[in-house]
All heavy atoms as an XYZ file, in Angstrom:
966
protein
N      -7.906     -6.091     15.738
C      -7.386     -5.005     16.603
C      -6.331     -5.534     17.543
O      -5.325     -4.846     17.684
C      -8.655     -4.487     17.373
C      -8.279     -3.321     18.237
S      -7.740     -1.987     17.176
C      -7.900     -0.629     18.351
N      -6.499     -6.751     18.077
C      -5.484     -7.278     18.960
C      -4.197     -7.584     18.227
O      -3.107     -7.422     18.842
C      -6.023     -8.542     19.649
C      -7.145     -8.211     20.628
C      -7.752     -9.488     21.195
O      -7.489    -10.552     20.727
N      -8.595     -9.285     22.227
N      -4.268     -7.911     16.968
C      -3.061     -8.130     16.202
C      -2.260     -6.828     16.035
O      -0.983     -6.855     16.264
C      -3.389     -8.644     14.804
C      -2.194     -8.789     13.926
C      -1.258     -9.849     14.129
C      -1.953     -7.895     12.905
C      -0.140     -9.973     13.328
C      -0.850     -7.991     12.131
C       0.080     -9.010     12.320
N      -2.922     -5.728     15.788
C      -2.193     -4.437     15.653
C      -1.576     -4.088     17.048
O      -0.439     -3.530     17.030
C      -3.164     -3.328     15.222
C      -3.786     -3.575     13.886
N      -2.981     -3.745     12.720
C      -4.998     -3.678     13.477
C      -3.759     -3.938     11.684
N      -4.968     -3.913     12.089
N      -2.248     -4.302     18.093
C      -1.686     -4.020     19.443
C      -0.471     -4.879     19.680
O       0.532     -4.408     20.201
C      -2.778     -4.251     20.507
C      -3.859     -3.205     20.331
C      -2.148     -4.162     21.901
C      -5.084     -3.440     21.246
N      -0.490     -6.116     19.288
C       0.672     -7.022     19.442
C       1.857     -6.502     18.618
O       2.976     -6.528     19.098
C       0.263     -8.460     18.984
C       1.353     -9.457     19.055
C       1.736     -9.746     20.533
C       0.923    -10.800     18.448
N       1.601     -6.096     17.361
C       2.686     -5.559     16.545
C       3.275     -4.303     17.183
O       4.506     -4.165     17.297
C       2.174     -5.204     15.145
C       3.193     -4.464     14.349
C       1.770     -6.489     14.387
N       2.437     -3.354     17.669
C       2.971     -2.187     18.341
C       3.760     -2.521     19.607
O       4.818     -1.937     19.841
C       1.811     -1.177     18.650
C       1.462     -0.275     17.531
C       0.417     -0.581     16.686
C       2.157      0.900     17.373
C       0.104      0.197     15.631
C       1.837      1.736     16.316
C       0.808      1.400     15.436
N       3.260     -3.390     20.419
C       3.907     -3.825     21.627
C       5.268     -4.445     21.312
O       6.282     -4.169     22.001
C       3.043     -4.715     22.446
N       5.265     -5.336     20.352
C       6.561     -5.963     19.982
C       7.580     -4.951     19.473
O       8.744     -5.011     19.863
C       6.286     -7.025     18.887
O       5.407     -8.040     19.360
N       7.145     -4.041     18.622
C       8.088     -3.039     18.113
C       8.561     -2.150     19.238
O       9.729     -1.844     19.324
C       7.398     -2.212     17.034
C       8.337     -1.232     16.363
C       9.095     -1.637     15.340
C       8.445      0.086     16.786
C       9.979     -0.757     14.720
C       9.328      0.978     16.211
C      10.088      0.527     15.161
N       7.607     -1.701     20.117
C       8.005     -0.780     21.185
C       8.999     -1.467     22.151
O       9.909     -0.786     22.665
C       6.696     -0.389     21.991
N       8.827     -2.772     22.388
C       9.734     -3.420     23.368
C      11.047     -3.924     22.721
O      12.056     -3.979     23.391
C       9.058     -4.533     24.023
O       8.685     -5.516     23.107
N      11.031     -4.259     21.459
C      12.191     -4.845     20.827
C      13.032     -3.856     19.987
O      14.244     -3.979     19.993
C      11.807     -6.035     19.998
C      11.124     -7.153     20.686
C      10.645     -8.207     19.708
C      12.091     -7.827     21.734
N      12.407     -2.975     19.301
C      13.097     -2.097     18.371
C      13.284     -0.698     18.829
O      14.376     -0.123     18.735
C      12.391     -2.092     17.006
C      12.171     -3.485     16.501
C      13.128     -1.218     15.969
C      13.399     -4.295     16.225
N      12.260     -0.068     19.405
C      12.304      1.363     19.743
C      13.424      1.695     20.731
O      14.010      2.782     20.625
C      11.025      1.763     20.321
N      13.783      0.803     21.676
C      14.913      1.203     22.585
C      16.210      1.452     21.858
O      17.076      2.143     22.413
C      15.024     -0.031     23.487
C      13.641     -0.609     23.523
C      13.141     -0.409     22.157
N      16.365      0.945     20.644
C      17.591      1.196     19.866
C      17.632      2.593     19.385
O      18.649      3.031     18.808
C      17.728      0.205     18.751
C      18.012     -1.203     19.238
C      17.009     -2.138     19.312
C      19.249     -1.544     19.676
C      17.280     -3.414     19.805
C      19.566     -2.793     20.117
C      18.566     -3.720     20.214
N      16.594      3.396     19.589
C      16.639      4.822     19.291
C      17.729      5.577     20.008
O      18.378      6.507     19.535
N      17.980      5.097     21.282
C      19.059      5.654     22.027
C      20.396      5.415     21.422
O      21.252      6.311     21.381
N      20.609      4.238     20.881
C      21.907      3.890     20.190
C      21.995      4.744     18.903
O      23.115      5.246     18.591
C      21.972      2.409     19.799
C      21.963      1.518     21.006
C      21.137      0.407     21.091
C      22.843      1.749     22.096
C      21.147     -0.429     22.158
C      22.880      0.915     23.143
C      22.047     -0.194     23.211
N      20.947      4.941     18.204
C      20.981      5.768     16.999
C      21.310      7.203     17.371
O      22.160      7.851     16.758
C      19.639      5.688     16.295
C      19.480      6.617     15.140
C      20.165      6.352     13.961
C      18.730      7.803     15.193
C      20.062      7.216     12.857
C      18.667      8.684     14.107
C      19.343      8.353     12.972
N      20.662      7.699     18.438
C      20.973      9.099     18.858
C      22.458      9.207     19.335
O      23.088     10.238     19.020
C      20.027      9.479     20.008
N      22.965      8.225     20.025
C      24.365      8.258     20.440
C      25.272      8.266     19.222
O      26.315      8.983     19.211
C      24.693      7.016     21.326
O      24.024      7.163     22.562
N      24.975      7.446     18.224
C      25.765      7.424     17.045
C      25.756      8.743     16.331
O      26.754      9.235     15.823
N      24.580      9.381     16.303
C      24.420     10.679     15.662
C      25.213     11.700     16.414
O      25.915     12.546     15.767
C      22.965     11.046     15.626
C      22.512     12.175     14.724
C      22.872     11.855     13.269
C      21.085     12.461     14.820
N      25.203     11.688     17.710
C      25.997     12.657     18.521
C      27.478     12.477     18.364
O      28.206     13.412     18.166
C      25.633     12.566     19.983
C      24.243     13.052     20.345
C      24.022     13.180     21.850
C      24.050     11.799     22.497
N      23.634     11.877     23.880
N      27.918     11.175     18.285
C      29.341     10.902     18.066
C      29.769     11.403     16.715
O      30.895     11.897     16.552
C      29.617      9.429     18.186
C      29.620      8.977     19.675
C      30.179      7.596     19.797
N      30.037      7.170     21.160
C      29.224      6.217     21.576
N      28.515      5.543     20.674
N      29.166      5.848     22.869
N      28.922     11.230     15.715
C      29.255     11.693     14.339
C      29.518     13.178     14.306
O      30.461     13.613     13.638
C      28.094     11.335     13.421
O      27.916      9.946     13.405
C      28.423     11.806     11.991
N      28.679     13.982     15.033
C      28.817     15.417     15.023
C      29.632     15.914     16.241
O      29.665     17.119     16.451
C      27.411     16.029     15.004
C      26.743     15.855     13.682
C      25.704     14.943     13.590
C      27.089     16.530     12.561
C      25.048     14.675     12.377
C      26.496     16.294     11.355
C      25.412     15.394     11.266
N      30.198     14.988     16.942
C      31.029     15.305     18.157
C      30.326     16.293     19.139
O      30.850     17.309     19.536
C      32.369     15.958     17.657
C      33.225     15.008     16.882
C      34.489     15.630     16.384
C      35.390     14.658     15.675
N      34.903     13.791     14.690
N      29.103     15.874     19.484
C      28.298     16.673     20.353
C      28.026     15.777     21.625
O      27.721     14.597     21.463
C      26.881     17.003     19.749
C      25.983     17.703     20.749
C      27.104     17.875     18.485
N      28.226     16.379     22.852
C      28.003     15.582     24.043
C      26.516     15.404     24.322
O      26.066     14.262     24.613
C      28.693     16.253     25.229
C      28.583     15.464     26.514
C      29.213     16.180     27.694
C      29.159     15.364     28.980
N      27.983     14.645     29.295
N      25.803     16.465     24.263
C      24.354     16.390     24.504
C      23.649     17.174     23.438
O      24.186     18.085     22.878
C      23.996     17.028     25.894
C      24.517     16.194     27.090
O      24.560     14.956     26.965
O      24.922     16.777     28.085
N      22.339     16.850     23.229
C      21.509     17.536     22.223
C      21.007     18.863     22.803
O      20.535     19.713     22.100
C      20.361     16.705     21.777
C      20.763     15.712     20.719
C      20.299     14.417     20.787
C      21.565     16.059     19.640
C      20.627     13.525     19.778
C      21.903     15.104     18.705
C      21.456     13.843     18.752
N      21.041     19.074     24.091
C      20.546     20.307     24.673
C      20.859     20.377     26.176
O      21.357     19.384     26.739
N      20.498     21.491     26.770
C      20.803     21.669     28.198
C      19.479     21.960     28.944
O      19.527     22.476     30.091
C      21.783     22.804     28.403
C      23.182     22.461     27.871
C      21.337     24.102     27.769
N      18.324     21.717     28.399
C      17.031     22.049     29.043
C      16.827     21.190     30.270
O      16.201     21.607     31.203
C      15.889     21.889     28.093
O      15.852     20.590     27.545
N      17.365     19.914     30.326
C      17.309     19.107     31.479
C      18.720     18.805     31.904
O      19.364     17.934     31.336
C      16.529     17.780     31.194
C      15.176     18.033     30.610
C      16.380     16.990     32.474
C      14.436     16.807     30.144
N      19.215     19.542     32.899
C      20.674     19.388     33.310
C      20.954     17.965     33.648
O      20.235     17.271     34.373
C      20.783     20.323     34.478
C      19.703     21.283     34.369
C      18.599     20.548     33.717
N      22.064     17.396     33.101
C      22.550     16.060     33.423
C      21.830     14.983     32.579
O      22.209     13.840     32.691
N      20.797     15.357     31.773
C      20.129     14.330     31.036
C      20.262     14.537     29.532
O      19.682     13.781     28.755
C      18.650     14.358     31.417
C      18.351     13.820     32.786
N      18.143     12.464     33.009
C      18.295     14.445     33.958
C      17.981     12.298     34.252
N      18.080     13.485     34.922
N      20.949     15.547     29.099
C      21.192     15.698     27.637
C      20.085     16.370     26.821
O      20.115     16.348     25.647
N      19.143     16.972     27.468
C      18.080     17.675     26.754
C      16.869     16.795     26.398
O      16.878     15.549     26.585
N      15.921     17.435     25.860
C      14.637     16.832     25.463
C      14.844     15.678     24.425
O      14.252     14.611     24.491
C      13.617     17.843     24.958
C      13.229     18.844     26.039
C      12.373     17.169     24.407
C      12.498     18.204     27.236
N      15.694     15.941     23.456
C      15.932     14.993     22.397
C      16.470     13.667     22.947
O      16.087     12.606     22.493
C      16.917     15.561     21.377
O      16.367     16.824     20.927
C      16.987     14.613     20.133
N      17.386     13.742     23.893
C      17.939     12.525     24.509
C      16.868     11.757     25.263
O      16.954     10.541     25.377
C      19.087     12.838     25.447
C      20.376     13.101     24.697
O      20.415     12.793     23.486
O      21.275     13.694     25.259
N      15.891     12.450     25.811
C      14.808     11.770     26.525
C      13.746     11.212     25.600
O      12.972     10.315     25.948
C      14.080     12.738     27.489
C      14.970     13.317     28.582
C      15.265     12.299     29.632
N      16.593     11.716     29.422
C      17.030     10.594     29.892
N      16.320      9.898     30.687
N      18.211     10.182     29.653
N      13.627     11.703     24.365
C      12.560     11.362     23.507
C      13.005     10.550     22.259
O      12.179     10.314     21.378
C      11.879     12.646     22.964
C      11.338     13.564     24.067
S       9.933     12.815     24.847
C       8.680     12.963     23.601
N      14.207     10.069     22.190
C      14.641      9.338     21.035
C      13.879      8.145     20.689
O      13.548      7.855     19.541
C      16.172      9.047     21.078
C      16.564      8.409     22.442
O      15.705      7.907     23.158
O      17.781      8.462     22.738
N      13.436      7.338     21.714
C      12.646      6.190     21.451
C      11.215      6.583     20.906
O      10.618      5.935     20.093
C      12.429      5.360     22.679
S      13.988      4.626     23.307
N      10.715      7.732     21.456
C       9.408      8.127     21.030
C       9.412      8.609     19.562
O       8.387      8.489     18.842
C       8.900      9.296     21.900
C       8.363      8.815     23.255
C       9.502      8.397     24.218
O      10.635      8.648     23.970
N       9.105      7.806     25.335
N      10.512      9.196     19.093
C      10.645      9.579     17.714
C      10.509      8.339     16.757
O       9.794      8.349     15.835
C      11.971     10.270     17.386
C      12.076     11.661     18.033
C      13.264     12.028     18.593
C      11.017     12.502     18.045
C      13.382     13.280     19.148
C      11.126     13.769     18.629
C      12.339     14.155     19.136
N      11.203      7.271     17.134
C      11.103      6.008     16.332
C       9.684      5.453     16.385
O       9.101      5.031     15.414
C      12.181      5.035     16.822
C      13.544      5.518     16.422
C      11.893      3.672     16.195
C      14.685      4.642     16.874
N       9.124      5.451     17.567
C       7.723      4.874     17.753
C       6.779      5.729     16.936
O       5.822      5.167     16.344
C       7.323      4.815     19.205
C       7.751      3.551     19.894
S       7.227      2.004     19.158
C       5.443      2.131     19.282
N       6.885      7.094     16.973
C       5.971      7.926     16.198
C       6.118      7.654     14.717
O       5.069      7.546     14.051
N       7.323      7.516     14.208
C       7.506      7.193     12.786
C       6.908      5.862     12.428
O       6.221      5.713     11.451
C       9.017      7.274     12.442
C       9.324      6.935     11.027
C       8.933      7.806      9.996
C       9.857      5.694     10.690
C       9.192      7.529      8.675
C      10.145      5.369      9.380
C       9.832      6.277      8.363
N       7.205      4.863     13.299
C       6.647      3.533     13.077
C       5.121      3.491     13.071
O       4.485      2.872     12.218
C       7.222      2.545     14.110
C       6.540      1.150     14.026
C       6.946      0.297     13.031
C       5.591      0.777     14.912
C       6.361     -0.990     12.922
C       5.026     -0.474     14.826
C       5.354     -1.361     13.822
N       4.550      4.203     14.029
C       3.069      4.258     14.159
C       2.485      4.855     12.922
O       1.467      4.368     12.385
C       2.700      4.996     15.431
N       3.033      5.954     12.418
C       2.534      6.633     11.228
C       2.628      5.700     10.023
O       1.648      5.573      9.282
C       3.316      7.950     11.006
C       2.947      8.571      9.718
C       1.738      9.340      9.651
C       3.699      8.441      8.611
C       1.368      9.980      8.438
C       3.358      9.091      7.411
C       2.143      9.794      7.324
N       3.753      5.102      9.842
C       3.966      4.244      8.630
C       3.063      3.009      8.727
O       2.526      2.606      7.743
C       5.434      3.822      8.482
C       6.335      4.988      8.187
S       5.911      5.868      6.710
C       6.166      4.669      5.481
N       2.949      2.422      9.890
C       2.107      1.253     10.103
C       0.654      1.536      9.810
O      -0.052      0.814      9.093
C       2.286      0.699     11.534
C       1.582     -0.630     11.759
C       2.204     -1.800     11.428
C       0.288     -0.713     12.218
C       1.639     -3.022     11.621
C      -0.361     -1.891     12.428
C       0.321     -3.077     12.083
O      -0.318     -4.275     12.265
N       0.196      2.700     10.343
C      -1.237      3.114     10.131
C      -1.497      3.323      8.651
O      -2.494      2.860      8.092
C      -1.523      4.392     10.924
C      -2.885      4.868     10.691
C      -4.018      4.301     11.248
C      -3.141      5.925      9.816
C      -5.296      4.715     11.011
C      -4.395      6.405      9.506
C      -5.477      5.762     10.118
O      -6.753      6.205      9.826
N      -0.601      4.093      8.007
C      -0.791      4.380      6.548
C      -0.702      3.135      5.664
O      -1.413      3.049      4.681
C       0.287      5.374      6.086
C       0.186      6.741      6.712
C      -1.093      7.458      6.305
O      -1.555      7.367      5.189
N      -1.690      8.172      7.223
N       0.085      2.170      6.096
C       0.245      0.962      5.284
C      -0.774     -0.159      5.525
O      -1.203     -0.774      4.573
C       1.641      0.354      5.505
O       2.654      1.313      5.205
N      -1.218     -0.313      6.737
C      -2.033     -1.464      7.085
C      -3.397     -1.194      7.631
O      -4.224     -2.067      7.622
C      -1.315     -2.358      8.075
C       0.051     -2.846      7.540
C       1.230     -2.406      8.114
C       0.148     -3.717      6.489
C       2.462     -2.841      7.636
C       1.348     -4.166      5.990
C       2.482     -3.673      6.578
N      -3.668      0.011      8.151
C      -4.911      0.260      8.851
C      -5.807      1.243      8.023
O      -7.005      0.983      7.936
C      -4.667      0.820     10.281
C      -3.920     -0.243     11.046
C      -6.002      1.166     10.946
C      -3.453      0.222     12.460
N      -5.219      2.305      7.539
C      -6.014      3.344      6.822
C      -6.712      2.748      5.615
O      -6.163      1.948      4.880
C      -5.146      4.502      6.479
N      -7.958      3.161      5.430
C      -8.689      2.767      4.223
C      -8.795      3.955      3.304
O      -9.198      5.033      3.655
C     -10.114      2.320      4.653
C     -10.128      1.086      5.510
C     -11.522      0.638      5.835
O     -12.486      1.169      5.270
O     -11.670     -0.195      6.757
N      -8.407      3.678      2.017
C      -8.438      4.731      1.010
C      -9.609      4.312      0.062
O      -9.603      3.239     -0.458
C      -7.118      4.772      0.320
C      -6.005      5.177      1.168
C      -5.120      4.249      1.690
C      -5.812      6.519      1.589
C      -4.025      4.607      2.582
C      -4.793      6.890      2.407
C      -3.935      5.904      2.932
O      -2.933      6.280      3.745
N     -10.486      5.240     -0.119
C     -11.588      5.008     -1.039
C     -11.359      5.848     -2.289
O     -11.150      7.065     -2.230
C     -12.904      5.487     -0.355
C     -13.114      4.829      0.947
C     -14.392      3.998      0.925
C     -14.579      3.538      2.348
N     -14.968      2.256      2.593
N     -11.394      5.205     -3.430
C     -11.187      5.862     -4.702
C     -12.354      5.594     -5.538
O     -12.837      4.444     -5.696
C      -9.939      5.374     -5.348
N     -12.898      6.664     -6.132
C     -13.982      6.481     -7.048
C     -13.474      6.219     -8.494
O     -12.289      6.478     -8.725
C     -14.846      7.752     -7.064
O     -14.180      8.848     -7.623
N     -14.348      5.723     -9.267
C     -13.914      5.476    -10.661
C     -13.490      6.818    -11.378
O     -12.493      6.854    -12.084
C     -15.065      4.789    -11.494
C     -14.717      4.674    -12.986
C     -15.392      3.434    -10.907
N     -14.256      7.844    -11.068
C     -13.900      9.161    -11.662
C     -12.516      9.627    -11.266
O     -11.800     10.139    -12.086
N     -12.181      9.446     -9.966
C     -10.878      9.960     -9.527
C      -9.747      9.132    -10.173
O      -8.695      9.645    -10.467
C     -10.772      9.976     -7.972
O     -10.789      8.621     -7.531
N      -9.982      7.844    -10.328
C      -8.968      6.987    -10.935
C      -8.788      7.358    -12.426
O      -7.618      7.522    -12.871
C      -9.361      5.495    -10.856
C      -8.414      4.636    -11.632
C      -9.293      5.058     -9.370
N      -9.865      7.583    -13.136
C      -9.780      8.013    -14.500
C      -9.123      9.343    -14.654
O      -8.226      9.579    -15.493
C     -11.176      7.965    -15.213
C     -11.631      6.530    -15.326
C     -11.132      8.627    -16.580
C     -13.013      6.342    -15.826
N      -9.529     10.271    -13.813
C      -8.911     11.612    -13.828
C      -7.424     11.560    -13.621
O      -6.669     12.217    -14.333
C      -9.592     12.502    -12.750
C      -9.053     13.914    -12.777
C      -9.731     14.760    -11.673
O     -10.733     14.296    -11.095
O      -9.198     15.835    -11.448
N      -6.958     10.769    -12.645
C      -5.540     10.612    -12.372
C      -4.829     10.019    -13.576
O      -3.707     10.372    -13.928
C      -5.349      9.730    -11.151
O      -5.990     10.367    -10.033
C      -3.864      9.597    -10.865
N      -5.513      9.036    -14.226
C      -4.830      8.352    -15.349
C      -4.703      9.262    -16.535
O      -3.686      9.134    -17.289
C      -5.694      7.118    -15.750
N      -5.660     10.164    -16.769
C      -5.559     10.984    -18.029
C      -5.053     12.365    -17.829
O      -4.896     13.090    -18.817
C      -6.931     11.018    -18.764
C      -7.956     11.782    -17.899
C      -7.443      9.648    -19.074
C      -9.256     12.046    -18.634
N      -4.686     12.753    -16.615
C      -4.165     14.076    -16.372
C      -2.995     14.423    -17.169
O      -2.817     15.511    -17.695
C      -3.911     14.330    -14.897
C      -5.049     14.813    -14.126
C      -4.672     15.060    -12.648
O      -3.801     14.455    -12.157
N      -5.379     15.969    -12.014
N      -2.078     13.436    -17.358
C      -0.828     13.744    -18.059
C      -0.899     13.575    -19.534
O       0.091     13.735    -20.250
N      -2.097     13.220    -20.084
C      -2.226     13.042    -21.531
C      -2.554     14.348    -22.229
O      -3.218     15.213    -21.672
C      -3.360     12.032    -21.775
C      -3.192     10.641    -21.190
C      -4.379      9.785    -21.482
C      -1.924      9.970    -21.731
N      -2.148     14.432    -23.456
C      -2.526     15.597    -24.287
C      -3.954     15.462    -24.685
O      -4.577     14.411    -24.547
C      -1.649     15.665    -25.527
O      -1.917     14.561    -26.376
N      -4.554     16.516    -25.311
C      -5.908     16.431    -25.740
C      -6.169     15.376    -26.764
O      -7.181     14.710    -26.738
C      -6.334     17.817    -26.295
N      -5.203     15.214    -27.715
C      -5.360     14.208    -28.706
C      -5.322     12.797    -28.115
O      -6.104     11.932    -28.472
C      -4.228     14.298    -29.774
C      -4.301     15.530    -30.638
C      -3.664     16.760    -29.990
O      -2.858     16.570    -29.019
O      -3.939     17.881    -30.453
N      -4.451     12.586    -27.131
C      -4.419     11.271    -26.467
C      -5.675     11.004    -25.631
O      -6.135      9.898    -25.605
C      -3.178     11.257    -25.563
C      -1.866     11.219    -26.306
C      -0.656     11.427    -25.426
O      -0.786     12.130    -24.374
O       0.411     10.864    -25.734
N      -6.208     12.055    -25.054
C      -7.486     11.862    -24.308
C      -8.658     11.479    -25.261
O      -9.440     10.622    -24.938
C      -7.820     13.173    -23.548
C      -6.931     13.471    -22.413
C      -7.215     14.764    -21.739
O      -8.241     15.410    -22.003
N      -6.323     15.190    -20.824
N      -8.640     12.065    -26.426
C      -9.686     11.732    -27.415
C      -9.537     10.271    -27.869
O     -10.478      9.571    -28.056
C      -9.618     12.734    -28.637
C     -10.146     14.074    -28.173
C     -10.472     12.174    -29.804
C      -9.965     15.193    -29.183
N      -8.255      9.893    -28.027
C      -8.008      8.454    -28.358
C      -8.509      7.509    -27.301
O      -9.004      6.433    -27.581
C      -6.533      8.239    -28.633
C      -6.098      8.737    -29.978
C      -6.806      8.112    -31.156
O      -6.974      6.864    -31.189
O      -7.271      8.885    -32.019
N      -8.314      7.884    -26.026
C      -8.861      7.087    -24.871
C     -10.418      6.999    -24.994
O     -10.946      5.884    -24.827
C      -8.454      7.697    -23.523
C      -9.163      7.052    -22.381
C      -6.975      7.567    -23.321
N     -11.069      8.134    -25.308
C     -12.524      8.099    -25.455
C     -12.905      7.193    -26.603
O     -13.858      6.372    -26.469
C     -13.085      9.519    -25.675
C     -14.497      9.511    -26.097
C     -12.871     10.376    -24.433
N     -12.212      7.246    -27.756
C     -12.502      6.386    -28.842
C     -12.341      4.923    -28.475
O     -13.138      4.065    -28.795
C     -11.658      6.715    -30.041
C     -12.041      7.986    -30.760
C     -11.235      8.115    -32.071
N     -11.645      9.309    -32.820
C     -10.913     10.335    -33.026
N      -9.664     10.411    -32.600
N     -11.415     11.400    -33.694
N     -11.249      4.641    -27.775
C     -10.946      3.250    -27.414
C     -11.989      2.685    -26.464
O     -12.448      1.546    -26.595
N     -12.361      3.527    -25.447
C     -13.383      3.092    -24.507
C     -14.693      2.881    -25.209
O     -15.411      1.911    -24.908
C     -13.518      4.091    -23.359
C     -12.450      4.070    -22.302
C     -12.600      5.260    -21.349
C     -12.409      2.781    -21.562
N     -15.031      3.741    -26.099
C     -16.272      3.606    -26.881
C     -16.364      2.325    -27.661
O     -17.322      1.588    -27.645
C     -16.555      4.819    -27.782
O     -16.428      5.984    -26.992
C     -17.893      4.746    -28.446
N     -15.228      2.070    -28.410
C     -15.148      0.788    -29.164
C     -15.287     -0.398    -28.271
O     -15.938     -1.384    -28.585
C     -13.872      0.738    -29.945
C     -13.814      1.651    -31.164
C     -12.509      1.553    -31.869
C     -12.486      2.505    -33.014
N     -11.150      2.473    -33.653
N     -14.678     -0.338    -27.106
C     -14.738     -1.497    -26.214
C     -16.163     -1.710    -25.679
O     -16.655     -2.826    -25.642
C     -13.797     -1.220    -25.008
C     -13.887     -2.283    -23.915
C     -13.271     -3.537    -24.096
C     -14.617     -2.078    -22.783
C     -13.364     -4.497    -23.155
C     -14.733     -3.061    -21.767
C     -14.084     -4.250    -21.986
O     -14.220     -5.233    -20.990
N     -16.815     -0.616    -25.287
C     -18.186     -0.711    -24.807
C     -19.202     -1.145    -25.884
O     -20.148     -1.910    -25.588
C     -18.646      0.596    -24.172
C     -17.925      0.984    -22.884
C     -18.332      2.423    -22.427
C     -18.255      0.016    -21.773
N     -18.955     -0.733    -27.113
C     -19.753     -1.264    -28.255
C     -19.531     -2.710    -28.395
O     -20.510     -3.476    -28.570
C     -19.502     -0.472    -29.527
C     -20.143     -1.147    -30.756
C     -19.962      0.971    -29.439
N     -18.286     -3.148    -28.342
C     -17.964     -4.566    -28.498
C     -18.577     -5.437    -27.414
O     -18.945     -6.575    -27.585
N     -18.690     -4.824    -26.187
C     -19.311     -5.608    -25.057
C     -20.817     -5.496    -25.063
O     -21.493     -6.143    -24.298
C     -18.811     -4.926    -23.755
C     -17.333     -5.078    -23.501
C     -16.957     -6.563    -23.220
O     -17.646     -7.228    -22.480
N     -15.944     -6.995    -23.862
N     -21.393     -4.732    -25.988
C     -22.833     -4.623    -26.079
C     -23.451     -3.712    -25.022
O     -24.623     -3.753    -24.788
N     -22.648     -2.882    -24.424
C     -23.128     -1.964    -23.378
C     -23.742     -0.651    -23.950
O     -24.609     -0.087    -23.359
C     -21.964     -1.521    -22.376
C     -21.401     -2.752    -21.660
C     -22.335     -3.403    -20.781
O     -23.096     -2.752    -20.033
N     -22.412     -4.697    -20.773
N     -23.236     -0.241    -25.113
C     -23.812      0.884    -25.771
C     -23.953      0.553    -27.268
O     -23.342     -0.419    -27.756
C     -22.928      2.156    -25.610
C     -21.538      1.959    -26.170
C     -22.857      2.598    -24.174
C     -20.631      3.197    -26.122
N     -24.825      1.289    -27.917
C     -25.130      1.003    -29.307
C     -24.120      1.562    -30.292
O     -23.308      2.438    -29.934
N     -24.128      1.063    -31.475
C     -23.251      1.606    -32.571
C     -23.503      3.075    -32.836
O     -22.582      3.744    -33.348
C     -23.492      0.775    -33.827
C     -23.117     -0.715    -33.744
C     -21.712     -0.952    -34.221
O     -21.075     -0.064    -34.880
O     -21.193     -2.030    -33.979
N     -24.641      3.559    -32.549
C     -24.966      4.962    -32.840
C     -24.069      5.890    -32.070
O     -23.705      6.978    -32.541
N     -23.663      5.484    -30.823
C     -22.750      6.336    -30.084
C     -21.418      6.459    -30.752
O     -20.805      7.514    -30.853
C     -22.567      5.752    -28.657
C     -21.581      6.585    -27.839
C     -23.917      5.745    -27.924
N     -20.914      5.325    -31.307
C     -19.626      5.323    -32.036
C     -19.715      6.221    -33.254
O     -18.795      6.982    -33.524
C     -19.264      3.899    -32.432
C     -17.851      3.613    -32.873
C     -16.812      4.066    -31.861
C     -17.670      2.151    -33.138
N     -20.871      6.134    -33.950
C     -20.984      6.965    -35.147
C     -21.106      8.410    -34.760
O     -20.546      9.290    -35.463
C     -22.278      6.529    -35.929
C     -22.137      5.153    -36.526
C     -23.469      4.582    -36.990
O     -24.487      5.314    -36.879
O     -23.489      3.418    -37.392
N     -21.837      8.727    -33.677
C     -21.964     10.116    -33.211
C     -20.587     10.663    -32.876
O     -20.247     11.771    -33.270
C     -22.942     10.132    -32.052
C     -22.974     11.548    -31.396
C     -23.732     12.559    -32.016
C     -22.304     11.818    -30.217
C     -23.757     13.841    -31.424
C     -22.321     13.064    -29.661
C     -23.017     14.074    -30.235
O     -23.104     15.352    -29.696
N     -19.827      9.881    -32.120
C     -18.495     10.398    -31.714
C     -17.575     10.591    -32.947
O     -16.737     11.506    -32.977
C     -17.829      9.406    -30.765
C     -18.408      9.422    -29.334
C     -17.695      8.370    -28.483
C     -18.267     10.813    -28.654
N     -17.754      9.775    -33.988
C     -16.929      9.951    -35.210
C     -17.247     11.243    -35.869
O     -16.410     11.889    -36.443
C     -17.211      8.775    -36.101
N     -18.553     11.711    -35.786
C     -18.961     12.989    -36.352
C     -18.471     14.119    -35.519
O     -18.134     15.192    -36.052
C     -20.488     12.984    -36.522
C     -20.958     12.013    -37.570
O     -20.211     11.601    -38.433
O     -22.191     11.687    -37.514
N     -18.554     14.007    -34.195
C     -18.316     15.101    -33.271
C     -16.821     15.337    -33.018
O     -16.359     16.465    -32.946
C     -19.088     14.871    -31.959
C     -18.726     15.935    -30.941
C     -20.564     14.871    -32.201
N     -16.088     14.230    -32.801
C     -14.698     14.347    -32.430
C     -13.874     14.761    -33.650
O     -14.176     14.377    -34.793
C     -14.179     13.053    -31.901
C     -14.779     12.629    -30.543
C     -14.212     11.255    -30.115
C     -14.465     13.638    -29.456
N     -12.767     15.496    -33.437
C     -11.905     15.839    -34.566
C     -11.248     14.612    -35.146
O     -11.081     13.587    -34.489
C     -10.854     16.762    -33.943
C     -10.855     16.519    -32.468
C     -12.236     16.000    -32.181
N     -10.953     14.713    -36.468
C     -10.335     13.511    -37.138
C      -8.958     13.199    -36.514
O      -8.306     14.030    -35.958
C     -10.230     13.939    -38.608
C     -10.335     15.421    -38.597
C     -11.108     15.830    -37.388
N      -8.584     11.942    -36.652
C      -7.316     11.489    -36.133
C      -6.140     12.100    -36.884
O      -6.169     12.227    -38.111
C      -7.169      9.962    -36.206
C      -8.097      9.249    -35.277
C      -7.937      7.782    -35.388
N      -8.879      7.134    -34.487
C      -9.080      5.836    -34.458
N      -8.465      5.058    -35.354
N      -9.906      5.304    -33.632
N      -5.131     12.424    -36.143
C      -3.874     12.899    -36.795
C      -2.907     11.710    -36.886
O      -2.739     10.937    -35.976
C      -3.196     14.009    -35.897
C      -3.988     15.241    -35.885
C      -3.258     16.314    -35.144
N      -4.041     17.534    -35.036
C      -3.725     18.527    -34.254
N      -2.640     18.514    -33.614
N      -4.495     19.576    -34.238
N      -2.266     11.647    -37.958
C      -1.319     10.504    -38.176
C       0.033     11.035    -38.356
O       0.510     11.980    -38.668
C      -1.746      9.717    -39.435
C      -3.146      9.238    -39.246
C      -3.206      7.745    -39.553
N      -4.596      7.401    -39.401
C      -4.981      6.376    -38.712
N      -4.042      5.680    -38.065
N      -6.182      6.019    -38.627
């Protein structure tokens, strides 16, 4: 936890202040003096919040990349892998997995024979 705080503090103190330079460059590009007039003399809310925009983006990306835990079940991984396959390709995956499991001794030869009877014949 302290490491993450150190990373955030370092980024906030060293990088985020450059948000103002980025905002100034953006304004010069579009030949705009201020982003708004809601705070007279200060250039609007956007000029006051440019560092916070960079920190918000950094915090989101850092959390998604290094802190968040994603749990995936075997079923969801298999579903994702075979979604783009045609029905024939899915049947080939079933045949291949069955042969592999028979070879590993996890299931009996009877399952392979049963699938050969139940599944449609291979197209060549």
